[in-house]
C-alpha positions as CSV (number, residue, x, y, z in Angstrom):
1,M,53.9,126.0,90.4
2,S,53.4,122.4,89.3
3,V,52.3,120.0,92.0
4,A,53.7,116.9,90.1
5,N,57.1,115.3,90.7
6,P,59.5,117.2,88.5
7,F,61.8,114.3,88.1
8,P,61.2,111.5,85.5
9,G,62.1,108.9,88.1
10,M,63.1,109.0,91.8
11,N,63.2,112.5,93.2
12,P,66.5,112.8,95.1
13,Y,65.2,115.6,97.3
14,L,62.9,113.0,98.9
15,E,66.0,111.4,100.3
16,D,66.3,114.2,102.9
17,L,66.5,112.6,106.3
18,A,64.1,115.3,107.6
19,L,61.5,114.2,105.0
20,W,62.2,110.5,104.5
21,G,60.1,109.2,107.4
22,D,57.0,110.7,105.9
23,V,57.9,109.6,102.3
24,H,58.5,106.1,103.5
25,H,55.2,105.7,105.3
26,T,53.3,107.3,102.4
27,L,55.0,105.2,99.7
28,I,54.2,102.0,101.7
29,S,50.5,103.0,101.9
30,V,50.3,103.8,98.2
31,L,52.0,100.5,97.2
32,R,49.7,98.6,99.5
33,R,46.6,100.2,97.7
34,Q,48.1,99.5,94.3
35,L,48.8,95.9,95.3
36,N,45.3,95.2,96.7
37,R,43.8,96.4,93.4
38,V,45.7,93.8,91.4
39,L,46.1,90.8,93.8
40,P,43.8,87.9,92.8
41,E,41.0,86.7,95.0
42,G,42.3,85.0,98.1
43,Y,45.3,87.4,98.7
44,A,45.6,90.5,100.8
45,A,48.5,93.0,101.3
46,L,48.8,94.2,104.9
47,I,51.1,96.9,106.4
48,Q,53.2,95.8,109.3
49,E,55.7,97.7,111.4
50,R,59.1,97.0,112.8
51,V,59.3,98.9,116.1
52,Y,62.5,99.5,118.1
53,V,64.6,102.2,119.9
54,E,67.8,103.4,118.3
55,R,69.8,104.4,121.4
56,D,72.9,105.3,119.4
57,G,71.0,107.3,116.9
58,V,72.6,110.7,117.6
59,R,76.1,109.2,117.2
60,Q,75.0,107.6,113.9
61,G,73.6,110.8,112.5
62,Y,70.0,109.7,112.7
63,L,68.0,111.5,115.4
64,P,64.8,109.7,116.6
65,D,62.0,111.7,118.2
66,V,62.6,112.4,121.8
67,A,60.5,113.7,124.7
68,V,61.6,115.0,128.1
69,S,60.0,114.1,131.4
70,V,60.6,116.7,134.1
71,R,59.8,116.5,137.8
72,R,61.0,118.3,140.9
73,G,63.8,116.4,142.7
74,Q,64.2,116.1,146.4
75,P,66.8,117.9,148.5
76,H,69.9,115.8,149.3
77,P,71.8,115.9,152.6
78,S,75.4,116.8,152.1
79,S,78.0,114.2,153.0
80,G,78.6,115.8,156.4
81,G,74.9,115.4,157.2
82,A,74.2,119.0,158.3
83,A,73.8,121.1,155.1
84,I,71.2,120.2,152.5
85,A,71.9,120.5,148.8
86,D,69.4,122.5,146.8
87,A,66.7,120.4,145.1
88,P,67.5,119.7,141.4
89,V,65.1,119.4,138.5
90,H,65.1,115.7,137.6
91,I,65.0,115.1,133.8
92,E,64.5,111.9,132.0
93,I,64.9,111.7,128.2
94,L,62.3,109.5,126.6
95,T,63.2,108.1,123.2
96,E,60.2,107.4,121.0
97,P,60.4,104.1,119.2
98,L,61.3,104.1,115.6
99,R,58.6,102.6,113.3
100,E,59.6,101.1,110.0
101,P,56.6,100.0,107.9
102,F,56.8,97.2,105.3
103,I,54.2,95.2,103.3
104,E,53.3,91.5,103.8
105,I,51.2,89.7,101.2
106,Y,49.2,86.8,102.6
107,S,47.3,84.0,101.0
108,V,43.9,83.8,102.8
109,R,42.2,81.1,100.8
110,H,42.4,78.5,103.5
111,K,41.9,78.7,107.3
112,G,44.4,81.0,108.7
113,R,46.9,83.2,106.8
114,Q,50.0,82.1,104.9
115,L,52.8,84.6,104.4
116,V,53.8,84.7,100.7
117,S,55.8,87.8,100.0
118,V,57.5,90.6,101.9
119,I,58.2,94.1,100.4
120,E,60.8,96.2,102.2
121,I,61.7,99.8,101.3
122,L,65.0,100.4,102.9
123,S,65.4,103.2,105.6
124,P,68.5,105.2,106.6
125,T,68.7,103.1,109.8
126,N,68.8,99.9,107.8
127,K,71.8,101.3,106.0
128,T,73.7,102.8,109.0
129,P,76.6,100.6,110.1
130,N,76.4,99.3,113.7
131,S,72.9,100.6,114.3
132,T,70.1,98.7,116.0
133,G,68.0,99.2,112.9
134,R,70.6,97.6,110.6
135,R,71.2,94.6,112.9
136,L,67.4,93.9,113.2
137,Y,66.9,94.3,109.5
138,L,69.8,92.0,108.5
139,R,68.6,89.4,110.9
140,K,65.1,89.5,109.3
141,Q,66.7,89.5,105.8
142,R,68.7,86.4,106.6
143,D,65.6,84.6,108.0
144,L,63.5,85.4,104.9
145,L,66.2,84.2,102.5
146,R,66.1,80.8,104.2
147,S,62.3,80.7,104.3
148,Q,59.5,79.9,101.8
149,T,58.6,83.6,101.6
150,H,59.6,85.8,98.6
151,L,61.6,88.9,99.5
152,I,61.5,92.2,97.5
153,E,63.9,95.0,98.6
154,V,63.6,98.5,97.3
155,D,66.6,100.9,97.9
156,L,65.9,104.5,97.0
157,L,68.6,106.0,99.1
158,H,72.1,107.0,98.0
159,A,73.5,107.4,101.5
160,G,74.5,104.5,103.7
161,A,76.0,101.0,103.4
162,H,75.0,98.5,100.8
163,T,72.1,96.5,102.4
164,A,70.1,94.6,99.8
165,F,70.8,90.9,100.0
166,P,72.9,90.4,96.8
167,P,76.5,91.2,97.7
168,A,77.7,94.5,96.3
169,E,80.8,92.8,94.7
170,M,78.5,90.4,92.8
171,L,76.3,93.3,91.6
172,R,79.3,95.3,90.4
173,R,80.3,92.4,88.1
174,V,77.1,93.1,86.3
175,R,77.1,96.9,86.5
176,P,79.9,99.0,88.1
177,S,77.4,101.7,89.4
178,W,73.8,102.6,89.9
179,D,71.7,105.1,91.7
180,Y,68.8,102.9,93.0
181,L,68.2,99.2,93.3
182,V,65.3,96.7,93.5
183,C,66.2,93.1,94.3
184,L,63.8,90.1,94.3
185,H,64.6,86.7,95.9
186,R,62.0,84.1,95.1
187,A,61.3,81.4,97.7
188,G,63.3,78.3,97.1
189,W,66.2,80.1,95.3
190,G,69.7,79.7,96.6
191,G,71.2,82.6,98.5
192,A,73.2,83.8,95.5
193,E,70.2,84.0,93.1
194,A,68.4,87.3,92.5
195,D,66.4,89.3,90.0
196,V,67.8,92.8,90.0
197,W,66.6,96.1,88.6
198,F,69.4,98.6,88.3
199,I,68.1,102.2,88.2
200,D,69.9,105.4,87.1
201,L,68.7,108.7,88.4
202,P,67.3,110.0,85.0
203,Q,65.3,106.8,84.5
204,P,61.7,106.1,85.6
205,L,61.4,103.6,88.4
206,P,60.5,100.1,86.9
207,R,57.5,97.9,86.9
208,I,58.5,95.0,89.1
209,A,57.1,91.4,89.4
210,I,55.7,90.4,92.8
211,P,55.6,86.6,93.1
212,L,52.8,84.7,94.8
213,L,52.2,81.0,95.4
214,P,53.5,78.7,92.7
215,S,49.9,78.1,91.4
216,D,49.4,81.8,90.6
217,P,51.1,84.1,88.2
218,D,53.1,87.1,89.4
219,V,51.4,90.4,89.8
220,E,53.0,93.7,88.7
221,V,53.7,96.8,90.8
222,H,54.4,100.1,89.0
223,L,57.0,101.8,91.3
224,Q,57.1,105.1,89.3
225,A,53.3,105.5,89.5
226,A,53.5,104.8,93.2
227,L,56.2,107.4,93.7
228,D,54.4,110.0,91.7
229,E,51.2,109.4,93.7
230,T,53.2,109.6,96.9
231,Y,54.6,113.0,95.8
232,L,51.1,114.3,95.2
233,E,49.7,112.9,98.4
234,G,52.5,114.3,100.5
235,Q,52.2,117.8,98.9
236,Y,55.9,117.7,98.7
237,H,56.0,120.5,96.1
238,Q,55.1,122.8,99.0
239,V,57.8,121.4,101.4
240,I,60.8,121.0,99.2
241,D,63.1,124.0,98.4
242,Y,64.4,123.2,94.9
243,A,66.6,126.3,95.1
244,A,68.7,124.6,97.8
245,E,71.4,122.0,97.1
246,C,70.1,118.4,96.7
247,P,70.4,116.6,100.1
248,A,71.3,113.3,98.5
249,P,75.1,112.6,98.2
250,L,75.1,112.5,94.4
251,P,78.2,112.2,92.2
252,S,79.2,115.4,90.5
253,A,77.7,114.4,87.1
254,A,74.4,113.5,88.6
255,R,74.3,116.7,90.7
256,E,74.9,118.7,87.5
257,W,72.1,116.8,85.7
258,V,69.7,117.7,88.6
259,Y,70.7,121.4,88.4
260,H,70.0,121.6,84.7
261,L,66.7,119.7,85.0
262,L,65.5,122.0,87.7
263,R,66.5,125.0,85.6
264,E,64.5,123.7,82.7
265,K,61.5,123.2,85.0
266,G,61.8,126.8,86.3
267,L,62.6,125.6,89.8
268,R,66.1,127.1,89.9
């Protein structure tokens, strides 16, 4: 069995919610390594984390890790005062914080650090309406769009609400549909300005420009190379069952294309 990503671009089986957390963390790490190989002297890419508890996760279809604290409870006198109720087992459900990594690029040429660019790979919680993760992300997005920091958003998920900063209505005037999306907002641009890479499922992920300070040229990130390295590093060929239906909510034409591609690769 081949260990390489069988898809020419994004692998829609990686969109599985049960797998996405690992994919997200691995892809962020691979992109960070790629960036630090091409950034000029005086810049550094660092991985940061957004940490929060998604208390309504079950209702929204996204289940955070949970642990259970168990201890022996104390007997309780009955309301009459004579009889004593049997001691219960007291249970406390402890929700583990969700951790969403992202990349920050800093200029470190002068004393201290200057934040230059932020790269976000969108998560299911960012795209889930009324979730804590979405509210926190949109607040950060709004602040970055008003700042002197460049923002790059990478959306590799079919499921969920539109989240990237250009309004979906504006994007659909350019293209009525797409599978994946990369959006760049350069510091100083108006809120309605964006560089956008529209990506269809059969296409390789693009090479994208990452802007730095005005005195320095952009650097380039090769998203497809990063995804393919992520696939190898995660050993996902051993985890994914390609005989099963694709977990991503694909349109029927795309689902048929996936089926035939996997047949050609001997995975169906």
